[in-house]
Steps between C-alpha positions, in 0.01 A plus 500: 500500500616837623764539770433762766736670741496438874348846563215426260443160664462663843228730364274213391191473718252219523420186686261424778622724779465459875129581537407283205670206669324577828163514320552170323616341826189627679274357231673160520468493880132600481422229244686242709281593799181475295598158364601382847167615645307324226693173520533486879211690663512546877254653746554848638549495877 
């Protein structure tokens, strides 16, 4: 294992990011709505 300095650690990039989290959240909410509509269908008024 190699030790790195604090400056080098701050330069490391990666991870999901804000918009990636928003996208995954939107997909989960959409799928929850589809499943809810399939399991518990209601009439449109």
